[in-house]
C-alpha positions, 0 to 999 in steps of 0.5 A: 329148501334143502335144509327143510327137506333134511329136517323133514326126513330126519324127524320122520325117521326119528319118530319111527325109532321112538314109536317102535319102543315098548317096555314092561313092568311085572308086579308080583303079588307082594309088590308094594305097588299093589294096595290090599284092603283087609281080608287078604292072606298070602300063601306061604309055600314056595309054589311053582304054580305061582308067579314068583312062588306065592300069591294072595287069596281071600274069601272076604266078600269086601276084600279088594286090591288096587294098583295104579300104573301108567301104560297102554296095556295091562295083563293079569296072571293067575293059576287055575284051580280045582274049585270055584275060584274067580276074580273081578276086575274094574279098570278105570271105573269100567267093568266089572269083568269076571274071570273064571279061574276054575279048571273044569277038567278035574273033579271039583273040590271044596274051599280054595282047592288046589292049583292045577295049571300054573300061572298064565295070562288070564285077562288083559286090556289093550289099546289104553291111552298112555296115561295113569290107570287104576285097576281094582281086583275083588271077589265076584258075586256068588264066588267064595275065593278070589286070588291075585298072583301077578300082573304086567303093564306095558308103556312106551319107552319114551315115557318119562316114567310109569308114574309120571302123568296125571290120572285120566280114565280110559274112555275106551279100551279092549278087554280080552276074555280069559282062556277057557280050560274046560275042554283043552289045556292052555297053549304053552305060548300063553304060560308065564315063566314062574321062575322069572324074577319080577323086574322092570324089563327092557323091550322085547327082542322083537321091539329091540330088533325093530329099533335097531333096524329103524335106527340103521335105516334112519342113518342110511337115509340121513347119509343119502340126504347129506349126499344129495345136499352136497 
């Protein structure tokens, strides 16, 4: 009976340890994981407004870009523009979700225009099941240009690999609307650090702190259970 109680305590706190861990993968626009159709162009200048210094753009109405990832959330990043630039997202066949990337605080310009606000999170989908997902980015109807700057997806740290599960479309998820910059600039909290190198990052500081605290608490409870058993 005591042995069973010990394993119940230990198993419960071990579960807390694993649940608290998350990792993220950041993909720049030129990452080979992103598959582009014909009709895309890549910016050549090292632009501080772009994540990683560059981005892909297209004015081809049939152009699309797709990426398959495993995770529980995905975030799309892009700068804002002085022209009618937008993007359309389809996730696991659901959507499309239109993302308006025009900065209405500045005079409108023709064509691709210029970047006015540096790259930040403009759209996200959360509450995804921990399995493979496919996201497709294309030109929304009635829009001349689409851009793709970067994206980040999040997966539990106990998953074997970001690509290790069979693909199962999400039946339900939460899609979050982009920031509206028509009347006010975006908050600094949402701005992506464009100087960061796109890499597979470890868990965030808060997640690390939760893991450490959870581990210490689990160890303390284990010692307490052992003392009780003795």
